[in-house]
N, C-alpha and C positions, 0 to 999 in steps of 0.2 A: 908531839903530833897526835899521840894517842889521847892525851888529855883534851886536846881541842876537839877530836872526833867524839869523844865521850860527852863533852859539853853540848856539842851540836845535837847528838842523839837525844840527850835529856830535854833540850829545848823543843825538839820535834815532838817528843812524847807529850810534853805539857800542852803544846798547841793542839794536838789531836784530841786530847782530853777536853780542852776548852771548847772546841768546835762541837764535839759530841754532846757536851752538856748544854750548849746553846740550842741545839736542834731539839733537845728534849724539853727544855724549860720554856722556850718561846711559845710553842703551841699551847702549853698549859696556861701561860700568862694570857695569851690571846683569848683562850676559852673562858678564863675567869673574868676578863674584862667584858666580854660579850654577855656572859651570864649575869653581870651586874645590872643589865637593863631588864626591868621587870615586864613580863608579858601580861597585858590586860585585855580581857575579852569584853568587847563593847556590844550591847544589844542595840540594834539600829532599826528604827521603824520610819516610815515615810511621813514627813511633815514639811510642807512647802516653806522654803526659806530657812527653816530651822535645820532639818536633816533631810537631804536629798541624795538619791543614788541607790542603785540596787546591786552594785558590785564595787569592788575596790577601786576600779578605774574611774567611776562616775561619781564618787563621793564629793559632796560640797555642802555648804550651809553654815549657819551661825555656829552650831555645836561642833562641826568638823574643825573649824578654825580654832575654837576655844580648846578643844581636846588636843590639837596640835601644840598650842602654847603650854598646856599642862604637861605634855610629854617631854618638852624641852626642859622644864623645871624639875620634873619628878624622875627623869631618865626612864620613861616608859616606852614600850612599843606595843602596838595594838593589833588585835585580830577582831574582825567585825562579823557579827552574826545577824542575818537579816530575817525579820519576821514581823507580825503584827504586835501591837503593844501588849495585849492580853497574854499572848504566847510568851513574849519576852519576860513579863512579870513572873510567870511560873518558872521559867528557866533561871531567873535571878534567885528565887526562893530555893531552887534545887542546887544552886551553886554552879550551874553550867555556864553562866556568864557572870561578869563582875560588876558592871555598871550599866545604868540606863539614864539618858538625859531627858530634861524637860518634864519634870514630875512635880506637881504641887503637893504641899504638905496636908495630910489629913491624919486624924488620930489613928485610924485603922492602919494607914501606911507606916506611921511612926513605930508601930509595934512590929511590923514585918521587916523594914529596911533601915539602913543607916543613911542619914542625910549629911551632906557636907555642910560646913558652917556658912558658906557664902552662896547666895543664889547666882545661878549662871545668867539669868535674864528675868525680865518681867513680861507677863502676858495677860492680855485682857480677854474676857469672854464676850463674844458678840452674839446677839440674837439677830438672825437674818431671815428674810423672806424672799420670795421671787421678786425680781425688780419690777415686774408688771402687776404685782398684787397691791391694789389700792385700799385694802381694808385697814391697813395699819399705818399710823404716823409715828414719828420718832417719840419714844417714851410716852406713848398714848396708852396708859395702863388700862383704861376702861375697855379699849378694843382688844387687850390681851386676854380678857377673862374667858376661860374655857378653851383656850387654844391648845392644839396638839403639838407637843414639842418633841422633835427628833433629836436624840443625843446618843453618844456612845455609852457603853456600860461603865460609867464612871460615877462613883458615889460623890466625888468632889463636885462635879458639874451639877449632878442632881441636887445636892445640898445648896449650891449657889443659886440655882433657879428657885428652889423652895424658899430660901431666905428673901430673895427679891420679891416673890409672889406674896409672901406674908407681909412684907413691909408696905407694899402698894395695893394690897387687898384684891388680888386676882387669882383665879384658880387655873391649873394646867393639867393636861393629861400627857404622861410621858410615853414615848415610843422609842425603845432602845434598838439600835442597829450595831452590828459588830464592826462595820467599817465606815469610814467617812464617805466612800463612794455610794454605799447603800443609803446613807442619810440624805445625800443630795438627790438620789433617785426618788426617794420618798417625798422630798420637798418639791421636786420638779413635776411629779405626777399628781400632786395635791393630796397625797396620803397624809402628809404632815403639813401643818400651817407654817411652822417656823422651825429653825434648827439652831442649835447652840454649838459654836465652835470657838476654838482659840483663834485670835487674830493672826497667828502664824500658820494656820492650818487650812485656810480656805482662800480660794481665788475664783474668779468667774463673775458673771453678771448677776450679782445678788444685791439686796438692799439691806443696810444695817438699820434696824428699828430700835436697838438699845445697846449701849456699851456699859460694861460693868467695870468696877475698879480693878486696876492692875493687880495681878497675883504673882508672887515670887515663884520661880521655877528652879528646881535643883537637880543635880545629879544624885541618884540613889545608888547605894552600894550594898552588896550582900553583907549581912551582919557578921558573918564568919570571917570577913576580911578587913579587920581593923587597920592592917598595914596599908591597904589601899586608901582607906579613909584618911589616915594620918598624912600619907603622901599627897593626897588631893588637897587637903586643907592647907598644907604647907605651900604647895604650888600655887593655889589660888590666892593665898596671902601675898606671895611674891609678885604675882601678876597685878593684883590691885595696888600694891605699893609702887611698882615701877610704871604702871600705865593705868591711871585711874579712869580714863575715858574709853578703855578698850570696849566695854559693852555698848556704849553709845555709838562708837564707830561701826561695830559689827551690825548693830541694829539698823543704822543708816544704810549700810551696804546691802543688807538682805531683806529688810522689811519696809523701809520708808517709801511709801507711794509706789509699790510695785504691783498691787492687785487692782482689779477692775471693780472692786466694791464701791458702791456709792452709799452715802448716808441719807436716810429718809428725812424729809422735812417734818417739823412739828406741826400741830394743828394751827398754832399761831402764825407760823411761817407760811403755811398753805393759804390761810385766810388773807395774809398780806399779798401773796402772789396773785391770788384770784381777784383781788381788788384792782389789778392791772394798773399799778402806779407807773409814772414816768420817772426814771432814775436819772437825775442830772449829774453828769460826770465832768469835773473840772480838769482840764488838761492844757499843757503848754504846746504851742504849735510847732516848736522846734527843740524838743527835748529827746532827740534820738539817743539810744534805742528804746527809751521808755514810752514816749508818745511823740507823735509828730504828724503833720499834715502832708499828704502827697496826693496831687491831683484832686484837691478839695475834699479828701476823705481821711479819717483818722487811721493811723497805723502805729505799731509798736508792741513791745512786750505786754504792757498793761492792757492795750486794746484787745490783744488776742485772748487774754484772761477774761476780759469782760464779755467778749463774744461767746466764750464758753459758758459764762454765767447766763447770758441771754438765751443760748440754746438749751441749757439745762432747765431754766425756770420759766422761759417765755416772757420775762420782764422786758420792758421797752427802755432802751438806753438813749438818752439825749446828751450830746456832747456840748460843753460850753468851752469855747476856745479863748486862750489868752496869749498875748505875745510878750508878756512880761511876767517873771516869776513873782515879783512883788505884788502885782495886781491880782495874780492867781491866788496867792496866799491871803490877800485881803478879802477876796471873794469867798474863800473857805471860811474865814473868821466870821464874815457877815452872814453866813448861811445861804450863799447864792447857789449852792449845789449840795448833793448828798455824798459824793465820793471824790476824793483827791487822789490821783493815781501815783504820785511821787512823794510819799511820806517816809522819811528816814525811820528806821527801827529804833526809835528813841522815845520813851514814854514822856519825858519832859517836853520835848518838842510837840508831841501829839497833844498834850494838855494845853500848850500855848495856843494851839489852833483849834481848841475845843473839838478834838477829834479822837475817836477810838481807833486803835491800830489792829489790823489783821496780822497774822503771822507773815513774815517776809515771803514774797512771791518771786523775788530775784535778788541777786547780790550785785552791788556795784563795787568794782575793784578799781580804786583810784591809783594813779601813778604820776610821777614827775616827768614832764616833757622838757628837754633842754636841747640846745644846739649840740651836734656831735663835736666832741673835742672841747666843749666848754667846761673847764675844770674849776671855774671860779665858785666861791661860796654863793649859795642860793639865799638871797635875802628877801626878794620881792617875788611873789607868785601871782599868777592870774587864775581866777576860778570863774565858773558860771555864776551869774548873779543869784542871790537869795537862796543859796543852799546852806542853811544855818549850821548843820552838823559838820560839813566840810570846812566851813569858815572857822568854826570854833576850834576844831582840832588843829588847824594850821596856826591860828593865833596863839593857841596854847604852846606851840613849839616855837614861838617868837618870830614867825614869818609875817612880813607885811603883805597884806592881801589887797589885790585890785580885782574888781568884778567886771565881767564882760557879758554880752548878750548870749553867747553860745560857745560851744567848744572850738569852732573854727576861729572865732574872734580871739579866743585865748591863745591858740597856736600862732595866729598872725602877730599877736603882741610879742611872742618870743622871737619871731623872725625879725620884727621891727626893733628889737632890743628895748622895748618898753618895760619888760619884766625879765627876771633871770630864768624863770621857769613857769610852766603852766601845770596845774593839777587838774586832770580830766580822767574820767573813767575809761577803762580799756575798751568798752563797747563803743563809746562815742569816738574814741581815737581810731579804732579799726575802720569805722565807716567813712573817715575822711583822709586818713593818713596816706592813702594810695596816690593822692594828687602829687604831682611832680615837685611842687614848691615845698612840700613837707618832707622830702627825702633827706634833707639835711638835719632833721630832728631825730632825737633818740627818746624812746619811752622806757621808763623803769618803774615797775610796779612797787607799791609800798603797802605791805600787809596791814600796817597800823591804820591805814585809811579805808580799809574795807568796811562796807556797811550794807545791811539788809534794807530792801525797799518794800514798804507795805502799802496797802490801801488805807487811806485815812477816811473813816466814816464819820460824818458830821454828827455831833451830839443832838442836833435838831432833827435828824432823821429818825424814823421808827427803829427800835432796837431789833425788830425782826430782820431788817435789812442787814444789820451787822452779823447776826448769826447765820443768815443765808449765805453771805459772801464767805464767811469762815468755813462753812461746810463745803461749799463748792471748791474753794481753794485747797482745802485739806484733801479732798477726794481726787485731785488731779494726780496722775501717776508721774513718777520721776522721768520716764522717757518722754511723756507729753511736755513736761516742764522744760526738759533739755531741748526738745525740738523748737519750742517757742523762743528760747534764748538764742539758739543757733540761727534760726530763721531771721531774727531781727538784728543780729550783730554781724551778719555777713554783708560785706560791702557790695552795693550795687554799682559797679564801676561805670561812671559816666565821665569818660575822659574828655577834657577840653583840648583845644588845639595845642595849647602850651604843654599839656601832659604828653600828648603824642610826640611833640617835638623833642622834649627833654628825655622822656623815657626811651625813645627810639633814635636818639641823635646819631649814634654810631651806625645803627642799621640803616637809617635814612641816608647818611653820608655814603655808605657802601652802595645802596640802591641807586643814588644819584650818579655815582661814578660809573656803575655798571650801565645805567641808562644812557649816560653820555657816550660810553664806549660803543654800546649797541646801536645808539642813534647814528654815531659816526660811521659804523660799519654799514648800517642800513642805507644811509644817505649815499655812501660811496658806491654800494651795490646798485642802488636805485639810479644813481647818476650814470654808472657804467651801462646798466640795462637800458636806460633812456637813450644814452649815446648810441648803443648798438641798434636800438629800435629806430632811432632817427636815421642812422646810416642805411638800415634796411629799407625804411620808408622812402628815404631819398632816392635810393637805387630803384625801388619799385615805381616811385613817382616819375623818375627819369625814364624808366622803361615804358611806362604808360604814356608819358608825354611824347616820347619818340613814336610809339605806336599810334597815338592819337594824331600826332603831327602827320604821320604817313597817311592815315585814313583821311584826315582833313584835306591834305594836299591832293590826294587821289580824287576825293569827292569834289573839291573845288575845281580841280582841273577839268573834271567831266562836266560839272554843272555850269561853270563859267563859259566853257567853250560853246555850250548850246546857245545861249542868248547872243554871245559874240559872233557865232557863225551866222545867226539870223541877221544881226546888224550889218556885218560885212557883206554877206551875200545879197541882201535886199538893197543895200546901198549901191553895190555895183550894178544890180538890175535897174535901179531907179536912174542911175546915171546913163545907162544905155537906152532906157525907154524913150520913145519919141512922143507917145501919146500922153497927154496930161492926166487923163483918168487912170491910166495904168501906173504912171509915175506916182500919183497920189496914193494908190493902193499899196505900192511898195514902201512908201514913206510911213504909212500907217503901221505896216508890219515892223518897220525899223523902230517906230516909237514903242510898240508893244514889247519887242525884244529888249529895248532900252529900259523900260519900266521894270521888266522882269529882272534884268541885271541890277538895277537900282535896289529893288526889294531884297535881292540876294545879299548885296553889300550891306544894306541897312540891318537886315536880320543877323548877318554874321557879326557885325559890330555890336549889336544888342546882346547876342548870346555871349560874346567875349566879355562884355562889360559885366554881365551877371556872374559869370564864372570867376572873374577876377575879384569879386567881392566889392565892386564899386557901386552896385545898385543901392540906392538909399530911398526908402519910402518917404514920400512927402504927403502926409495925411492932412486933410482939410474937411471941415464940416460942410456937407452939401445936402440938397434935397434928393433923397434916395429915389423916390418914384420918378421924378423928372429926369434923373441921371440915367436910369435904366431905359426909359422911353427914348431918350436922345440916341443911345447906342443902337437900339433896334431900328429906329426910324432911319438912321444913317445907312443901314444895310438894305433898305427896301429897294433902292435903284438897282443894286447888283442882282437882287432876287428877281426883279421885274425883267431885267435884260435876259436872265436865264430861264424866264417863265417858270419860276419856282415860287410857291406860296410861302411867305414868311408869316407864320401864325403865332399870335400871342394875345393875351388878355390883359390890356393895360389896367383894367379895374382891379385886378387881383394883386397888382404890385403893392408892396407895403408902403403905406403913407407915413414917412418917417424922415428924420434927419439922421444922417450917418456920417461917421468919421472914417475917411478912406483916401487912398492914393488914387485919384480919378484916372490918371494916365495908365498905371500898370494894370488896374482891374479892367479898363477899357481894352487894353491889348489882349487880355485873356479872352474876353467875350467876343471881340471882333475876330480874332484868329479862329475860334471855334465856329462862329457863324460863317465866316468866309470859306472854311473847309467844307462845312455842311452844304453850302450853296453850290460850291464847285463840284462836289461829288454826288449831287442829286440831279438825276435827269430831268429834262423839261416835263412839266406837269406834276413834279413831285412837291413835297411839303417839308418845310423846316419849322420846328416848333421851339419856342423859347419860353422857359418858366423861371421866375425869380420868386423864391419863398423864404420865409423866416424859419429857422430851426428852433423849435421850442419843445423841450429844453435843448440847450446847445449840445452838439455832438463833437466830443474831443475839442472843446473850446471854440468850435466853429458855429457862427450864428446865422449865416445866410447860405442858401443853396442855389446855384445856377445850373439849369438843365438845358442842354441843346440837343435836340433829337431830330433825326431825318429818316426818310424812307428811301435813301439813295442806294449806292452800290455796295456799301458795307466794306468790312476789312476781313482778311483771312486771319485765322488764329495765329499763324506763324508770324505775320507782320505785326500783330498786336503785341508780341513779345518785345519788339524793338521800336515801336512807333514813336517813343519819346526821345530816341537818339537823334543827334544832329544829322541832317541830310537824308534821314530815312524816308524813302518813298516806295510805295508798292507799284511796280510796273505791270499793269494789266491792260488788256485791250480797251477796257472802259475808260482808262485814264490817259490814253495816248494823246488826246486833245486838251488835257488839263495841264496848265503850266504852274510851277511852284518851286520854292527853294528847298523844301524839305526841312525847314528850320522852325516852322510855326508851332508845331506841337512841342518841340524841345524848349522853345521860349516860354510857352504856356506852363509847362511842367516846372521850369526853373522859377518862374514868378510865383506860382502857387506854393511851391515848397518854401521859397524865401519868406512868404507871408505867414507860413505856419498852417497852410490849408491842406486840402487833399483832393486829388483828381482821379476819377475812375472812368472806365469805358466799357460799354457792352456793344457788341456788333455781330451781325449775322450776314454772311455773304448774300448779296442781291436783295436784302431786306432792309438794311439800314443800320445806323449807328446812333448810340446815345452816350453823350459825355455828361458826367455829373461832377460839378466842382463845389466843394464846401470851403468857405472862406471865413476867417475870424473878423468880421466887420463889426465895429463898435457902434451901438445905438447911442445917439446923443440927444439928450433932452434936458435943457437947463432947468426946467421946472421940476422934472423928476430928480435931477441932481440935488436941487435945493430941498425937495421933499425927503430925499434919502438922508441928507445931512440932519434934517429936523428929526426924522424917525430914529436915526442913530443916536442923537442926543437924548431923546425920550427913552430909548432902550437902555442907554448907559445909566440913566437916573433910576430906571426901574430895577436894573441889575444891582446897583449900589444899595437901593432901599431894601430889596428882598434879602441881600446877603448880610447886611449890617445886623449884628446881634445874634446871628445864627450860631448854633453850637455844633461843632464837628468832632467826631471821633476819628483821629488820624492814626491808622495802624501802619507803622513803618519801622523796620528794625534798624535801618542805617541812620545813625545819628545826624550825619551831615545832611542827608536828604530830608530828614525830619525837621532840622533847623531851617533849611531853605523853605520847605513847605509851610512851616509855621509863620515865617516872616511874610511870605506871600499872602497867606490867609488873613493874618492880622492886619495887613495893609487895607483889607476890605472890611475891617472891624468884625471879623469872624472870631468867635471864642473857640479855642482849640484845646482838646484833651488828647494827650499823646499816649498811645499804647505801643510798647516796644516789640510786640509780636502778636500773632493771631490769637493765641490763648488769652493774653492779657486784654486784647480788644474784646473778646467774647465776655470775659469776666466783667469788664467795665460796663459793657452794654447791659449785661444781665443784672448787674447791681444798681443800675440807674433807674430812675422813675420813668414810666411810659411817657414818651414824647420829650424826654430830656434832651436827646440829640436830634438835630434836624436832618443830618445826613452823615454818611461814613465814607472816608477815603481809605481804600484798602490796597496795600501792596500785595503782590501775588506770592513772591518767594520770601518767606520768613521762617526763622527757627521755631521750634516747638509745635506751631500750627501754622500752615500756610494760609494765604488769603482765600483760596477756594474753599478749603475746609471750614475756615472761620465764617465765611458767608453762608455756607450750607447750615452750619450750627445755629447762626443767628436766625435764619429763616425758619428753623424748626422750633424756636422758642415759643412757648405758649403765652404770648402777650400781644396785645393789639397792634403795637407798632412794629413788631418784628417782621411782618410780611410786607409792610409798605414803606419802611424807611429807605430812602435812596442810598444805594451802595455803589460807589464809583471806583472802578479799578484804576490804580495809579501805578504803572509799572513800566519796566524797560522791555517787556516782551511785546513785540509788535507784530507777531505772526498771526495769521488768520485763525489757526487752530486754537491759539491762546485766547483770542477774542470769543470764539465759540464756547470754549470751556467756561469762561467767565460768565457768559450769558446763561449757560446751563446751570451754573452754580447759584444763580439768583442775582447777579450784578446787573445794574440798570444801564451803566455807561462805561466807557473805556477810554482813558487818557494815557498816552504813552510818554515816557521820559526820553530826553530831558523835558521837563514840564514847561510849556508855554503858558504864562498866566492867563492870557486872554482866552485860550482854548479851554483851560481848566475852569475858569469862572463861567464861561458860556455853558459848559456841560453841567456845572452845579446849578446854574440859573434854570436851565431847561428841566432838570430833574425836580427841582423844588417846585416849579410851576406845575409840572405834571402831577406831583404827589398832592399838591393842594387842590388841584382840579379833581383828583380821585377821591 
């Protein structure tokens, strides 16, 4: 037991000793490992692209990344000291810092500092002037004589300038400035003529007038630190061995096309530009994204480059279009143009076409397109015709090649199983692959097929053109190049009906199902609502019918009893009378009561027939003047008996043929005349007037006026005068018999014909009835003349529209397609703009008078139709103020029409578009504009 305890105690003792030892040893080991990393003090001055940042958090640039690589290989860690270069030089001599980057070798510096074996990079010296200073041309040494040169206190730069001046026989005056900022200020204010910089140290809008040979730049080290020098040489040796393109990649990242500097043209180039030559550019009409035609104008990556060339130089560019690559390349060989936009970066191919190549302005990255799931060996491939470099590369890999007109045809060949795969560039593929039929295809890039694309400059063109294009291309910044590539490789989605159906098949199915459900619910609710409304209407109608029935029976009971009482009473008196004369008088009164009863029965039946909808107008062509005269003449005996003057002027009746229901219109006028005569006392006057309404009033073409100076009507009675059996019982009417149905019948007939009747009346002064009726004027000669005029008009419309060019601004593709079809049916040439901004651009870029009129939607993205119209009207060109602009929109509100007119639109056509209305509007505006 004791032995076991003693052993346990011994083990515990050794364990404690081990733990104590580890706690002491491990920190020492950790400290020694950390101390193995050497601390290096780096002098850091500002140089754009090379060394940037003023504190540890903002450091970046070529040298910062290169130092990072050296730290990994040499096991260094850095401390940075920030100051100007001349201050850092003194600190390096004093041993306060260890290294400085980007220093050229000079004999003076070699005595002071240690240089590493490898240059970190190469830098050129640039002589620049202000971009607006026209005294200097590129390498025009005669103009350099006597110039004032601003430069930093650097013997190296001074020696380089002196060497160049001695070689080319010009003199200079040096002005030294301690900082780059002060050098630029001297240049900007004219104190210095030119300044000399390293190409890594200047940015901004300055012009390069001379470039000097690249000079190696090194890291320099304090001579008292050979250990640092040895570590650096070893690290740089490892970097160069493992990654021999590191400097090129870093230069591309930080310096390539990042500044806004431009290179000045030489005297020879300026002379060529000033001669104002026309540059012929050969391009394919369907080589997207390099070059293609859209809306009759060239577009593409190459075209944007050439637009930049034209803007920079003022050169005039004329495009020569080809629809075949073979014809295009034949044209280049024959010297039919100066520039070919799609030349592979291959010297041999350039020589075959007698063309010199610029540096590549874009890169084409080809890939294989196959069906998804097609794992078979690829033997036959489709390519776009006459691309020799692509064809040669594929044939060298033992592929059988078939050529097609364009990228879409190549993809179609894959879908049709005519080839195993298609080889197209990624840009072309992205522009068309969104179409639904290509969704079953798979694109796989192939780095071995990547190729740069250059401009090919014909050997028959002046060499100045070649050097001008090279300079302009080289001066374009990388962001500008990227923007051109992105702009021209983004697909402009133009979905077809098939695309919409396939892309949105599930969505459309769900929408259709939801629509059917909602439609069923709507129809059910509508049916229920209609059923409820019909029940309510039926109840209301039944109530009204019962009420009307009660009123009718009460009125009929009263009104029928009156003439019946007369008939019965006078009949009894006649039977009792013994004298013949008295008997005759009673019988006359029986006849009068009978006629009144007959009129009442006839009027009641007539009113019932109208209300039951059985009234049918039987129109016929009659002599209007004769018709009105006959009606008035028929009423003369009644007026004569009452001693009332029936006044009218037959000479003012319209002499015309009219199409009318003679019976119903006669009822209207006779009822009004009969009432007027009845209620006009002896000696009074009733006037009849028949006139034509020109222009028509609410489609009514004839007006009948019956006016009397009789007893008039009260305002209370006028509220119900058109109701059946309505009669005003006054002392003046006690001896006037009537049914009370005449005005009700007149009102029903006038309403049925689509006319209008109004009344004005003053008690004891008279009444005036005005009836407007839609009576059709009929003239066969006029009808034939109208047909002839219509035929002539249609021919004039066709003649004036045929060949016109319209700018159609419409964002909805379906509406645009419909409009284009309708316009093309009239042989109108159509340019389609997909929004207001594109419409303004197309009009602005067109020649004056190119478009005959504009059709403008109101609601569009980017810029609406109202703003687009205002913008066009403000353009400083002769046709902007007068070109007809016709609104074509679904907005049919009055305020929208007023806004369109205020914006400068000439006419307004609402959707859905009725072609005849649209063409009449266009015809009217074209005639008006030609008249102006």
